[in-house]
VEXPA-593193 format. One line per 8 residues: number of its first residue (from 1); their letters; for each residue x, y, z of N, C-alpha, C, O, CB. Coordinates in steps of 0.2 Angstrom, whole numbers, plus 2048, in hexadecimal, padded with zeros to 3 digits. Glycine has a CB too. Example, Ala and Ser with C-alpha at 12.3 -4.5 7.8 and 13.67 -1.06 7.14 Angstrom:
<atoms>
1	AS	842 7E4 827 83E 7EA 827 842 7F0 827 847 7EF 82A 839 7EA 82D  840 7F5 823 844 7FB 824 840 800 827 843 806 828 846 7FD 81D
</atoms>
This chain:
<atoms>
1	MFHSRLRA	7B3 81A 6B6 7BC 81A 6B5 7BE 81F 6BA 7C2 81C 6BE 7C0 81D 6AD  7BC 825 6BA 7BF 829 6BF 7BE 826 6C6 7C2 825 6CA 7BB 82F 6BF  7B9 825 6C6 7B8 824 6CE 7BA 81C 6D0 7BB 81A 6D6 7AF 825 6CF  7BA 819 6CC 7C0 812 6CD 7C7 813 6CF 7CA 811 6D4 7C1 80E 6C5  7C9 818 6CA 7D0 81B 6CB 7D1 81F 6D3 7D7 81F 6D6 7D2 820 6C5  7CD 822 6D5 7CC 826 6DB 7CC 821 6E1 7D0 822 6E6 7C5 829 6DB  7C6 81A 6E0 7C8 815 6E4 7CE 813 6E5 7D1 811 6EB 7C6 811 6E4  7D2 812 6DF 7D7 80D 6E1 7DD 813 6E3 7E2 811 6E5 7D8 808 6DA
9	AALLAGML	7DC 818 6E2 7E1 81C 6E5 7E1 81D 6ED 7E6 81E 6F0 7E0 822 6E2  7DB 81D 6EE 7D8 81D 6F5 7DA 818 6FA 7DC 81A 700 7D1 81D 6F4  7D9 811 6F6 7DE 80C 6F9 7E4 80B 6F9 7E7 809 6FE 7DD 807 6F8  7E7 80D 6F3 7EE 80C 6F4 7F1 811 6FB 7F5 810 6FF 7F1 80F 6EC  7ED 818 6FA 7F0 81B 6FF 7F0 81A 706 7F4 81B 70A 7ED 820 6FF  7EA 815 708 7E8 813 70E 7EC 80D 70F 7EC 80B 715 7E1 812 70E  7F0 809 70A 7F3 803 70A 7FB 807 70D 7FF 805 711 7F4 7FE 703  7FB 80D 709 804 80F 70B 804 812 710 809 813 712 808 814 706
17	GAMVLAQA	7FD 814 714 7FE 819 719 7FD 812 71F 7FE 813 725 7F7 81F 719  7FC 80B 71D 7FB 806 723 802 805 723 805 806 728 7F5 7FF 723  805 804 71D 80D 802 71D 810 806 721 814 804 726 810 803 717  810 80E 71F 814 812 722 813 811 72D 817 810 731 810 81B 71E  80D 811 72E 80B 811 734 80E 809 737 811 809 73D 803 812 734  80E 805 733 811 7FE 735 819 7FE 736 81C 7FB 73B 810 7F7 730  81C 802 732 823 803 732 826 809 738 82C 80A 73A 824 805 729  820 80D 73A 823 812 73E 825 80E 745 822 809 747 81C 818 73F
25	PARAAPAP	82A 811 749 82A 80E 74F 827 810 754 827 816 755 82F 80E 750  824 80A 758 81F 80C 75E 823 810 763 829 810 764 81C 805 762  81E 814 766 821 819 76C 822 817 772 81D 814 775 81C 81F 76E  827 817 774 827 814 77A 823 818 780 821 81D 781 82F 814 77C  822 812 784 81E 815 78A 822 818 78F 828 817 78F 81B 810 78D  81E 81E 793 823 822 795 826 81E 79C 824 818 79E 820 82A 797  82C 821 79E 830 81D 7A2 82E 81E 7A8 82C 824 7A9 837 81E 7A0  82E 81A 7AF 829 819 7B5 82C 820 7B8 832 822 7B8 82B 812 7BA
33	NPEADRLA	828 823 7BB 82C 82A 7BE 82A 828 7C7 827 82E 7C9 829 833 7BA  82A 825 7CB 827 824 7D1 826 82E 7D5 820 831 7D6 82D 81F 7D7  82C 830 7D5 82C 837 7D9 827 83C 7D7 823 83F 7DA 832 83C 7D7  826 83B 7CE 821 83F 7CC 81B 83E 7CD 816 842 7CE 822 840 7C7  819 838 7CE 812 834 7CF 811 836 7D6 80C 839 7D7 813 82A 7CF  815 835 7DC 814 837 7E3 813 83D 7E4 80E 83F 7E7 819 836 7E8  819 843 7DF 816 84A 7E0 80F 84C 7DE 80C 852 7E0 81A 84E 7DD  80C 848 7D9 805 849 7D5 801 847 7DB 7FE 84B 7DE 804 843 7CC
41	FQAYFRKN	802 841 7DD 7FC 83D 7E2 7FD 842 7E7 7F7 843 7E9 7FE 835 7E4  801 844 7EB 800 847 7F1 7FF 850 7EF 7FF 854 7F4 805 846 7F7  7FE 851 7EA 7FB 858 7E9 7F6 857 7E7 7F3 85D 7E7 7FE 85B 7E5  7F3 853 7E5 7EB 852 7E4 7E7 852 7ED 7E3 856 7EF 7E9 84A 7E0  7EA 84D 7EF 7E8 84E 7F7 7E7 855 7FB 7E2 857 7FD 7ED 84A 7FC  7EF 857 7FA 7ED 85D 7FC 7E9 863 7FB 7E9 868 7FF 7F0 85E 7FD  7E7 862 7F5 7E4 868 7F2 7DE 869 7F4 7DB 86E 7F5 7E4 869 7EC  7DB 861 7F3 7D3 860 7F5 7D3 85F 7FC 7CD 860 7FF 7D0 859 7F1
49	YPAVKNSD	7D7 85E 7FF 7D5 85F 808 7DB 863 80B 7DE 861 810 7D6 856 80C  7DC 86A 809 7E2 86F 80C 7E3 870 814 7E8 871 817 7E1 875 809  7DC 86E 817 7DC 86E 81E 7E0 869 822 7E2 869 828 7D4 86D 821  7E2 864 81E 7E6 85E 820 7EB 85F 824 7EC 864 822 7E8 85A 81C  7F0 85E 827 7F6 85E 828 7FA 858 826 7F8 853 826 7F7 860 82E  800 85A 825 804 852 822 805 84D 828 807 848 827 80C 853 81D  805 850 82D 805 84B 834 7FE 847 835 7FE 842 839 806 850 83A  7F9 84A 830 7F3 847 832 7F0 842 82E 7EA 840 82F 7EE 84A 833
57	WGNGPYAL	7F4 840 827 7F2 83D 821 7F1 835 824 7EC 832 822 7F9 83E 81B  7F5 833 829 7F7 82D 82B 7EF 82B 830 7EF 825 832 7FF 82F 830  7EB 82F 831 7E7 82F 836 7E1 82C 831 7DB 82A 833 7E6 837 83A  7E2 82D 82B 7DD 828 825 7D6 82E 826 7D7 834 826 7DB 81D 828  7CF 829 827 7C8 82F 828 7CA 833 82C 7C9 839 82A 7C1 82C 82A  7CC 832 833 7CD 838 838 7CE 83D 836 7CA 842 838 7D2 837 83C  7D1 83E 832 7D4 846 831 7D1 848 82C 7D3 84E 82A 7DC 847 82F  7CB 845 828 7C6 847 823 7C0 84A 826 7BC 84F 824 7C5 840 81E
65	NAGMRKQW	7BF 845 82C 7B7 847 82F 7B7 848 835 7B9 844 839 7B2 841 82D  7B5 84F 837 7B5 851 83F 7B2 84C 844 7B5 84B 84A 7B0 857 83F  7AB 84A 842 7A8 846 846 7AB 83F 847 7AB 83C 84D 7A2 846 844  7AD 83B 842 7B3 836 844 7B8 837 848 7B9 833 84C 7B6 833 83E  7BB 83D 847 7C1 83F 84B 7C0 83F 853 7C4 83C 857 7C3 846 84A  7BA 842 853 7B8 841 85B 7B7 83B 85E 7BA 83A 863 7B3 844 85C  7B4 838 85A 7B2 830 85D 7B9 82D 85D 7BB 82B 863 7AB 829 857  7BE 82D 859 7C6 828 858 7C8 82B 85D 7CC 827 860 7CB 829 851
73	EAIMQFPP	7C8 833 860 7CD 835 865 7CB 831 86C 7CE 82E 870 7CD 83E 865  7C4 832 86C 7C1 82E 873 7C3 828 874 7C6 826 879 7B9 82D 873  7C3 824 86E 7C5 81C 86F 7CC 81C 86E 7CF 817 86F 7C3 817 869  7CF 821 86D 7D7 81F 86F 7DA 822 874 7E0 824 874 7DC 820 869  7D6 823 879 7D8 825 880 7D9 81E 883 7DE 81D 887 7D2 829 884  7D5 819 881 7D8 811 882 7D8 80E 87B 7D3 80C 879 7D3 80C 887  7DE 80E 879 7DF 80C 871 7DD 804 871 7E0 800 875 7E8 80D 86F  7DA 802 86E 7D7 7FA 86C 7DD 7F6 869 7DD 7F0 867 7D1 7FA 865
81	YEFALAAG	7E3 7F9 869 7E9 7F4 868 7EE 7F4 86D 7F3 7F1 86D 7ED 7F5 861  7EC 7F6 871 7F0 7F6 877 7F4 7EE 879 7FA 7EC 87B 7EB 7F9 87D  7EE 7EA 879 7EF 7E2 879 7F6 7E0 875 7FC 7DE 876 7E8 7DE 876  7F3 7E2 86E 7F7 7E0 869 7FF 7E3 869 804 7E0 867 7F3 7E2 862  800 7EA 86B 805 7ED 86C 80A 7E9 872 810 7E7 871 804 7F4 86D  805 7E7 878 809 7E3 87D 80B 7DD 87A 810 7DA 87C 806 7E3 884  807 7D9 876 80B 7D3 874 810 7D3 86F 814 7CF 86E 806 7CE 871  810 7D7 86C 814 7D8 866 81A 7DA 868 81F 7D8 865 811 7DC 861
89	EKEFNRKF	81B 7DF 86E 823 7E1 871 824 7DB 875 82A 7DA 876 823 7E8 877  81F 7D5 878 821 7D1 87D 826 7CB 877 82B 7C9 878 819 7CD 881  822 7CB 870 824 7C6 86B 82A 7C9 868 82F 7C5 866 81F 7C5 865  82B 7D0 867 831 7D3 863 837 7D1 869 83C 7CF 866 82F 7DB 861  837 7D2 86F 83D 7D0 872 83D 7CA 875 841 7C9 87A 83E 7D5 876  839 7C5 872 83A 7BE 875 841 7BA 871 842 7BB 86B 832 7BA 873  844 7B6 875 84B 7B4 871 848 7AE 86E 843 7AC 871 852 7B2 877  849 7AC 868 847 7A7 863 84C 7A0 867 851 7A2 86B 84A 7A9 85A
97	ANGRSYAD	84B 79A 866 84E 793 869 857 794 866 85B 790 869 848 78C 864  858 798 862 85F 799 861 863 7A0 864 868 7A2 861 861 799 85A  861 7A2 868 861 7A7 86D 861 7AF 86A 862 7B4 86D 868 7A5 870  85F 7AF 863 860 7B5 860 858 7B7 861 854 7B3 864 863 7B5 857  856 7BD 85D 851 7C1 85D 84F 7C4 858 853 7C4 853 850 7C5 862  848 7C8 857 846 7CB 851 84C 7D0 850 84D 7D2 84A 83F 7CF 851  84F 7D4 856 853 7DA 855 85A 7D8 852 85D 7DD 84F 854 7DD 85B  85A 7D2 851 862 7CE 84D 860 7CF 844 864 7CF 840 862 7C4 84F
105	CFPNKGIG	859 7D0 843 856 7CF 83C 857 7D8 839 857 7D9 833 84D 7CC 83C  857 7DC 83C 855 7E3 83A 85A 7E8 83A 860 7E6 83C 851 7E6 83F  859 7ED 836 85E 7F4 839 85B 7F6 83F 855 7F5 841 85E 7FC 834  860 7F8 841 85E 7FC 848 85A 7F9 84D 856 7FC 851 85A 802 847  85B 7F1 84E 859 7ED 850 851 7EC 851 84E 7E8 855 85B 7ED 855  850 7F0 84B 847 7ED 84A 842 7F5 84C 83C 7F6 84C 845 7E6 851  849 7F9 84F 844 7FE 853 843 805 84F 848 808 84C 846 800 85A  83D 808 84F 83C 80E 84A 83E 80C 844 844 80E 843 841 815 84B
113	IRQNYPYF	83B 808 83F 83E 807 838 837 807 833 837 808 82E 843 7FF 838  832 805 836 82C 805 832 82B 80A 82D 826 808 82A 827 805 836  82E 80E 82B 82C 813 827 830 810 822 82E 813 81D 82E 81B 829  835 80D 821 839 80B 81E 838 804 819 83B 802 814 83D 80A 823  832 801 81B 82D 7FC 818 827 7FD 815 823 800 818 82D 7F8 81C  825 7F8 80E 82A 7F4 80C 82F 7F7 809 82F 7FD 807 827 7F0 809  835 7F2 807 83A 7F5 803 83C 7F0 7FD 83B 7EA 7FE 840 7F7 808  83F 7F3 7F7 841 7EE 7F3 848 7EC 7F3 84D 7EF 7F2 83F 7EF 7ED
121	DTKTGEVV	847 7E5 7F4 84D 7E0 7F4 851 7E0 7EE 84F 7DB 7EA 84B 7D9 7F7  856 7E3 7EB 859 7E1 7E5 85D 7DA 7E6 85E 7D7 7E0 85E 7E5 7E4  85E 7D8 7EB 860 7D1 7EA 85B 7CB 7E7 85C 7C7 7E2 864 7CF 7EF  856 7CC 7EB 850 7C7 7E9 84D 7CB 7E4 848 7C7 7E2 84B 7C3 7EF  84C 7D1 7E1 848 7D3 7DD 842 7D4 7DF 83E 7D5 7DA 849 7D0 7D9  840 7D5 7E5 838 7D4 7E6 837 7DA 7ED 83B 7DB 7F1 835 7CA 7E8  832 7DD 7ED 82F 7E1 7F2 830 7DB 7FA 82E 7D5 7FA 827 7E3 7EF  832 7DF 7FF 832 7DB 804 82E 7E1 809 82F 7E7 80A 839 7D7 806
129	TLGIAINR	829 7DE 80B 825 7E1 812 827 7DF 817 82B 7DB 818 81E 7E0 813  823 7E3 81D 827 7E3 823 825 7DB 825 829 7D7 826 824 7E8 829  81D 7D9 824 81B 7D2 826 821 7CD 821 825 7C8 823 812 7D1 824  821 7CE 81B 827 7C9 819 82D 7C9 81D 830 7C4 81E 829 7CA 812  830 7D0 81E 838 7CF 822 836 7CB 829 83A 7C7 82B 83C 7D9 824  831 7CC 82E 82F 7C9 834 831 7C3 832 836 7C0 834 828 7CA 836  82D 7C0 82E 82D 7B8 82B 833 7B6 82B 836 7B1 82E 829 7B6 824  836 7BA 826 83D 7B7 823 842 7B7 829 847 7B5 828 840 7BA 81C
137	CRVANGEK	841 7BB 830 845 7BA 834 842 7B4 83A 845 7B0 83D 847 7C1 837  83C 7B5 839 83B 7AD 83D 83E 7A6 839 841 7A2 83C 832 7AB 83D  83D 7A6 833 841 79F 82F 847 7A0 830 84A 79B 831 83F 79D 827  84A 7A6 830 851 7A6 830 854 7A3 837 85A 7A0 837 855 7AE 830  850 7A3 83B 851 7A1 843 84E 79C 845 84C 79C 84B 851 7A6 848  84B 797 840 848 790 843 842 791 844 83F 78C 846 84B 78F 848  83F 798 844 838 798 846 833 797 841 835 798 83B 836 79E 84A  82D 795 842 827 796 83E 825 79C 83A 825 7A1 83D 822 794 841
145	PLGYKKGL	823 79B 835 820 7A3 833 81A 7A4 833 816 79F 833 821 7A4 82C  816 7A9 835 810 7AC 838 80B 7AD 833 80D 7AC 82D 811 7B4 83B  804 7AD 834 800 7AE 82F 801 7B7 82E 803 7BA 833 7F8 7AC 830  7FF 7B9 828 801 7C0 827 7FB 7C4 827 7FB 7CA 826 803 7C0 821  7F5 7C1 82A 7EF 7C8 82A 7EF 7C9 831 7EC 7CE 832 7E7 7C6 826  7F1 7C6 835 7ED 7C7 83D 7F2 7C3 842 7F7 7C0 840 7E4 7C3 83E  7F0 7C4 849 7F3 7C0 84D 7FA 7C3 84E 7FB 7C9 84E 7F3 7B9 84B  7FF 7BE 850 806 7C0 852 809 7C4 84E 80D 7C8 851 80A 7BB 853
153	LAAIETYM	808 7C3 847 80D 7C6 843 80A 7CE 844 80D 7D3 846 80E 7C3 83A  804 7CE 844 800 7D6 846 803 7DA 84A 805 7DF 84A 7F9 7D6 848  803 7D5 851 806 7D8 856 80C 7DC 856 80E 7E1 858 806 7D3 859  811 7D7 851 818 7D8 851 81A 7DE 84E 81E 7E2 84F 81D 7D3 84E  815 7DE 848 815 7E5 844 811 7EB 848 812 7F1 846 812 7E4 83C  80E 7EB 84D 80A 7EE 850 80E 7F3 855 80E 7F9 856 805 7EA 852  813 7EE 858 819 7F0 85C 81E 7F6 859 820 7FC 85A 81D 7E9 85E  821 7F1 853 825 7F5 84F 824 7FC 84C 829 800 84B 826 7F3 84C
161	AHTSRGKP	81B 7FC 849 81A 802 847 81A 807 84D 81C 80D 84D 814 800 843  818 804 853 818 80A 859 81E 80B 859 81F 812 859 816 808 85F  824 808 858 82A 80C 85A 82A 810 853 830 811 853 832 808 85D  828 812 84E 82A 815 849 824 81B 849 824 81F 844 82A 80F 841  820 81D 84F 81A 822 84E 81F 829 84D 823 82B 851 814 821 855  81C 82C 848 81F 833 847 824 833 841 825 839 83E 823 835 84E  827 82E 840 82C 82C 83B 829 82E 835 823 82C 835 830 825 83A  82B 831 82F 828 832 828 82A 82B 824 830 829 824 82A 839 824
169	FDIKVPND	825 829 821 827 824 81B 82B 825 816 82A 82A 812 822 824 817  832 822 815 837 824 811 838 81D 80D 83D 819 80E 83E 826 816  834 81C 808 833 815 803 838 818 7FE 838 81E 7FC 82A 813 7FF  83D 813 7FC 841 814 7F6 83F 80F 7F0 83E 809 7F1 849 814 7F8  840 813 7EA 83F 80E 7E4 846 80F 7E0 846 812 7DB 838 811 7DE  84A 80B 7E2 850 80A 7DE 850 80A 7D6 84C 807 7D3 853 805 7DF  854 80E 7D4 854 80E 7CC 857 807 7C9 85D 806 7C7 858 814 7C9  852 802 7CA 852 7FB 7C8 84D 7FA 7C5 847 7FB 7C8 853 7F7 7CC
177	PRALAAYE	84E 7F6 7BE 848 7F6 7BC 842 7F2 7BE 83C 7F2 7BD 84A 7F4 7B7  846 7EC 7C3 841 7E8 7C7 83C 7EC 7CB 835 7EA 7CA 844 7E5 7CC  840 7F1 7CF 83C 7F5 7D4 837 7F9 7D1 832 7F9 7D4 840 7F9 7D8  838 7FD 7CB 835 801 7C7 82E 7FD 7C5 829 7FF 7C6 839 803 7C2  82F 7F6 7C2 82A 7F1 7C1 826 7EF 7C7 820 7EF 7C6 82D 7EC 7BE  829 7EE 7CC 825 7ED 7D2 820 7F5 7D3 819 7F4 7D3 82A 7EB 7D8  822 7F9 7D4 820 7FF 7D5 81B 800 7D0 815 801 7D3 826 804 7D5  81C 800 7CA 815 801 7C5 80F 7FB 7C5 80A 7FB 7C3 818 802 7BD
185	AGKKFFYS	812 7F5 7C8 80F 7EF 7C8 809 7F3 7CE 803 7F3 7CC 814 7E7 7CC  80B 7F4 7D3 806 7F7 7D9 803 7FC 7D8 7FE 7FD 7DB 80A 7F9 7DE  805 801 7D4 802 807 7D0 7FC 805 7CB 7F7 809 7C9 808 80A 7CD  7FD 800 7C9 7F7 7FF 7C4 7F3 7FA 7C8 7ED 7FB 7C7 7FA 7FB 7BD  7F4 7F6 7CB 7EF 7F3 7D0 7EA 7F6 7D4 7E5 7F4 7D6 7F3 7EF 7D4  7ED 7FD 7D6 7EA 802 7D9 7E5 806 7D5 7E0 809 7D8 7EE 805 7DC  7E7 806 7D0 7E1 80B 7CA 7DE 807 7C8 7D8 809 7C7 7E4 80E 7C3  7DE 800 7C7 7DA 7FC 7C2 7D4 7F9 7C6 7D3 7F6 7CB 7DF 7F8 7BF
193	RRGQLNFS	7CF 7FA 7C1 7C9 7F8 7C5 7C6 7F1 7C5 7C6 7EF 7BF 7C5 7FD 7C2  7C4 7EC 7C9 7C3 7E6 7C9 7BF 7E5 7CD 7BD 7E9 7D1 7C7 7E2 7C9  7BC 7E0 7CD 7B5 7DD 7D0 7AE 7DD 7CD 7AD 7E1 7C8 7B4 7DF 7D6  7A9 7D9 7CF 7A4 7DB 7CD 7A0 7E3 7CD 79B 7E5 7CB 7A2 7D7 7CF  7A5 7E6 7D3 7A1 7ED 7D3 7A5 7F2 7CF 7A3 7F7 7CE 7A1 7F0 7DB  7AB 7EF 7CD 7AF 7F2 7C7 7B2 7F9 7CB 7B3 7FE 7C8 7AB 7F5 7C0  7B4 7F9 7D3 7B8 7FD 7D5 7C1 7FD 7D4 7C4 7F8 7D4 7B6 7FC 7DA  7C3 802 7D4 7CA 802 7D5 7CB 803 7DD 7C6 804 7E1 7CE 807 7D1
201	CASCHVQK	7D3 802 7E0 7D4 805 7E6 7D3 80D 7E6 7D0 810 7EB 7DA 803 7E8  7D5 810 7E1 7D5 816 7E1 7CE 81A 7E1 7CD 81F 7E3 7D8 818 7DC  7CA 815 7DE 7C1 819 7DE 7C0 81B 7E4 7BF 821 7E6 7BA 814 7DD  7C1 815 7EA 7BF 81A 7F1 7C6 81D 7F4 7C4 822 7F6 7BC 814 7F7  7CB 81C 7F4 7CF 81E 7F7 7D4 826 7F5 7D8 829 7F8 7D2 819 7F8  7D2 826 7EE 7D4 82D 7EB 7CC 831 7E9 7CB 836 7EB 7D9 82B 7E3  7C8 82D 7E5 7C4 831 7E2 7BD 833 7E8 7B9 838 7E7 7C2 82E 7DB  7BE 82F 7EB 7B7 82E 7F0 7BB 82F 7F8 7B8 82E 7FD 7B2 826 7EF
209	AGHRLRGD	7C1 831 7F8 7C3 832 7FF 7BF 837 804 7BD 83C 802 7C9 835 7FF  7BE 835 80A 7BA 839 80D 7B2 839 80C 7AE 83C 810 7BD 840 80B  7B1 834 807 7AA 836 807 7A8 82E 80B 7AC 829 80D 7A5 838 7FE  7A1 82F 80C 79F 828 810 79C 823 80B 799 825 806 799 829 815  79E 81C 80C 79C 816 809 798 813 80F 79B 810 814 7A3 811 808  791 813 80F 78D 80F 814 790 814 819 791 81A 819 78F 806 815  790 80F 81F 793 814 825 799 815 826 79B 818 82B 793 811 82B  79E 814 822 7A7 817 822 7A6 81B 81D 7A2 81C 818 7AD 811 821
217	ILAPALGI	7AB 81D 820 7B1 824 81D 7B5 822 819 7B9 81F 81C 7B6 828 822  7B6 822 814 7BB 820 80F 7C3 824 810 7C4 829 80E 7B8 821 808  7C9 81F 813 7CE 822 814 7D0 825 80D 7CE 823 808 7D4 81E 818  7D5 82B 80F 7D9 82D 808 7DF 827 806 7E1 824 80B 7DD 834 80A  7E0 825 801 7E7 823 7FF 7EE 825 802 7F3 821 803 7E7 825 7F9  7EE 82C 803 7F4 82F 804 7F4 82E 80D 7F0 831 811 7F4 837 801  7F9 82B 80F 7FB 829 816 7F7 822 819 7F7 820 81E 7F8 831 81B  7F4 81F 813 7EE 819 816 7F5 813 818 7F2 80F 81C 7E8 815 80F
225	MAAFPIYR	7FA 813 818 7FE 80F 81A 801 80F 821 802 80A 824 802 80F 815  801 816 822 804 818 827 800 816 82D 803 815 832 804 81F 827  7F9 814 82F 7F7 812 836 7F8 80B 837 7F6 809 83D 7F1 813 837  7FB 807 831 7F9 800 832 800 7FC 835 805 7FF 834 7F7 7FC 82C  7FF 7F7 839 7F8 7F4 83A 7F2 7F7 83E 7F3 7FC 842 7F9 7EF 83D  7ED 7F5 83C 7E7 7F8 841 7E2 7F3 843 7E1 7EE 841 7E3 7FD 83C  7DE 7F5 849 7DB 7F2 84C 7D3 7F6 84A 7D1 7FC 84B 7DD 7F1 853  7CF 7F0 845 7C8 7F1 844 7C4 7F0 847 7C3 7EA 849 7C7 7EF 83F
233	SKWGEMGT	7BF 7F4 849 7B9 7F0 84D 7B7 7EC 849 7B4 7E8 84D 7B4 7F4 84E  7B6 7EA 842 7B4 7E6 840 7B7 7E0 840 7B4 7DB 841 7B2 7E8 83B  7BD 7E0 840 7C0 7DB 841 7C0 7D8 849 7C1 7D2 84B 7C6 7DD 83F  7C0 7DC 84B 7C0 7DA 853 7C8 7D9 855 7C9 7D5 85A 7BC 7D3 855  7CD 7DC 852 7D3 7DA 853 7D9 7DE 850 7D9 7E3 84E 7D2 7D5 851  7E0 7DB 850 7E3 7E2 84B 7E4 7DC 845 7E4 7D6 845 7EC 7E7 84F  7E5 7E1 840 7E6 7DD 838 7ED 7E1 835 7EF 7E7 837 7DC 7DE 832  7EF 7DD 830 7F5 7E0 82C 7F1 7E5 826 7EB 7E6 827 7FA 7DB 828
241	IQWRFVGC	7F5 7E7 822 7F2 7EB 81C 7F1 7E6 816 7EF 7E7 811 7F8 7F0 81A  7F3 7E0 819 7F3 7DB 813 7EB 7D6 813 7E8 7D3 80F 7FB 7D4 814  7EA 7D8 819 7E3 7D4 81B 7DF 7D9 819 7DB 7D7 815 7E0 7D3 823  7DF 7E0 819 7DB 7E6 816 7DB 7E4 80F 7D6 7E3 80D 7DF 7EE 817  7E1 7E3 80C 7E0 7E2 803 7DC 7DC 804 7D6 7DF 803 7E8 7E1 7FF  7DB 7D6 805 7D7 7D2 804 7CF 7D4 805 7CB 7D2 801 7DA 7CD 807  7CF 7D7 80A 7C6 7DA 80B 7C6 7DD 806 7C2 7DB 801 7C3 7DE 812  7C9 7E3 805 7C7 7E9 7FF 7C6 7E4 7F9 7C1 7E4 7F6 7CD 7F0 7FE
249	NKQVRSVP	7CA 7E1 7F7 7C7 7DB 7F1 7C2 7D8 7F1 7BE 7D8 7EC 7CA 7D6 7F1  7C0 7D5 7F7 7BA 7D3 7F7 7B3 7D8 7F9 7AE 7D6 7F9 7BA 7CE 7FB  7B6 7DD 7FA 7AF 7E0 7FC 7AD 7E4 7F3 7A8 7E7 7F1 7B1 7E7 804  7B2 7E4 7EF 7B1 7E6 7E8 7AE 7E0 7E4 7AD 7DF 7DE 7B7 7E9 7E5  7AD 7DB 7E9 7AC 7D3 7E4 7B1 7D1 7DE 7B0 7CE 7D9 7A3 7D4 7DF  7B7 7D3 7E2 7BC 7D0 7DE 7C0 7CA 7E1 7C0 7C9 7E7 7C1 7D6 7DC  7C2 7C5 7DE 7C7 7BF 7E1 7CD 7C0 7E4 7D2 7C0 7E0 7C8 7BB 7DC  7CE 7C1 7EA 7D5 7C5 7EF 7DB 7C0 7EC 7DB 7BA 7EA 7D3 7C4 7FA
257	FKPQSKIY	7E0 7C4 7ED 7E7 7C0 7ED 7E7 7BD 7F4 7E4 7BF 7F9 7EE 7C6 7EA  7ED 7B8 7F3 7F1 7B7 7FB 7F3 7BD 7FF 7F6 7C1 7FC 7F7 7B2 7FB  7F3 7BD 805 7F7 7C3 808 7FE 7C1 807 801 7BC 807 7F6 7C3 811  801 7C7 806 808 7C7 804 80B 7C4 7FD 811 7C3 7FC 80C 7C3 809  806 7C3 7F8 807 7C2 7F1 80B 7C7 7EE 80B 7CD 7F0 802 7C1 7EE  80E 7C6 7E9 812 7CB 7E5 80E 7D0 7E4 811 7D5 7E5 814 7C8 7DF  807 7D1 7E2 804 7D7 7E0 801 7DB 7E6 801 7E1 7E6 7FE 7D6 7DC  800 7D7 7EB 7FE 7DC 7F1 804 7DF 7F3 804 7E5 7F3 7FA 7D8 7F8
265	RDLEYFLS	80B 7DC 7F3 811 7DF 7F5 813 7E4 7F3 815 7E9 7F6 815 7DC 7F4  811 7E4 7EB 813 7EA 7E8 80D 7EF 7E8 80F 7F5 7E8 815 7E8 7E0  808 7EE 7E9 801 7F4 7EB 804 7F7 7F2 802 7FD 7F3 7F8 7F0 7EC  808 7F4 7F6 808 7F6 7FC 80F 7FA 7FC 810 7FE 801 808 7F0 801  814 7F8 7F6 81A 7FC 7F5 818 802 7F2 81C 807 7F3 81F 7F8 7F1  812 803 7EE 812 809 7E8 80D 80E 7EF 80D 814 7EF 80C 806 7DD  809 80B 7F3 806 80E 7F7 80B 812 7FC 80B 818 7FC 801 80A 7F9  80E 80F 7FF 813 812 804 818 816 801 819 81C 803 817 80D 809
273	YMSNGVPI	81B 814 7FC 81E 81B 7FA 81A 820 7F6 81D 825 7F4 824 819 7F4  813 821 7F5 80E 826 7F4 80F 82B 7FA 80E 831 7FA 807 824 7F2  810 826 7FF 80F 82B 806 815 82D 809 815 830 80E 80C 826 80D  81C 82C 805 821 82F 808 821 834 80B 81D 838 808 824 82F 806  823 838 811 822 83D 815 81D 83E 81A 81D 843 81E 822 841 811  817 838 819 812 83A 81E 814 834 825 815 82E 825 809 838 81A  815 837 829 817 833 830 812 82E 831 80C 82E 830 817 836 836  817 829 834 813 823 836 80F 824 83D 811 826 842 818 81D 837
281	TGPGARP	809 822 83D 803 822 842 802 81B 845 7FE 81B 84A 7FD 823 83F  804 818 843 802 80F 845 805 80D 84C 80A 80F 84E 806 80A 83F  801 809 850 7FC 807 84D 7F5 80A 84D 7F5 80F 850 7FC 803 850  7F1 809 849 7EA 80C 849 7E5 807 84B 7E5 801 84D 7E9 80F 840  7DD 80C 84A 7D9 80A 84C 7D4 80D 847 7D5 813 845 7D8 80A 853  7CE 808 844 7CA 809 83F 7C4 807 841 7C3 803 846 7CC 807 83A  7BE 808 83E 7B7 806 840 7B6 7FD 83D 7B1 7FA 83F 7B0 80D 83D
</atoms>
């Protein structure tokens, strides 16, 4: 009898406990704090690589490996992106059929503004990358949009990046729930594991930054956006960060998204914000 009553009391206590928990208000998730994230993010890299100057983070693996840096400095005496730079400048200064040009679409006539992209457009409620802005300009002036991975669009970005060299990233996340949601989506994608290899972006570019992966030195995530667009020896031509996102997803055996898909724009937004204060070094060159 005693044991039966004890079991009944325990069961009743368990039921009451469950009821209390069910009625207790759920704890709200912490509010997004991009600036706190950025400070912690940059502090991690500066603590682990104290010899790297702020001006050097945009040089990726060459900031972390002395041997690669010597090879890169030799290559940069005759930069492989010079043809794209010339083509981009020519296209940027070309008049559209309606008499207008790219300069009419951008602040400061498009010169020295790379460090402000991507930005959150409060009118449309979405992240606008430089590639998106270029194609918006073209379409608004009766021109056909360009592909987002390489070719003429990459050349235009090459020229625009070159005019911003030395200017530090200055990305804004406005106090708008939609902007914060875009930032958080990019952050989540960066840290989430995916693909058959179960890697996240952070697996390579935070935890293993500066280490070798086969023949490559993994670039640090801090400043990784600053050198784009880049000439990759593997590509044999200039390419945008959107092309690199696609390639990274394929390398971990994950199905990639389309260039300039919402999640890739949000990822670019997050990574660019994390690099606020790091100078633009693009266009760049990589193996």
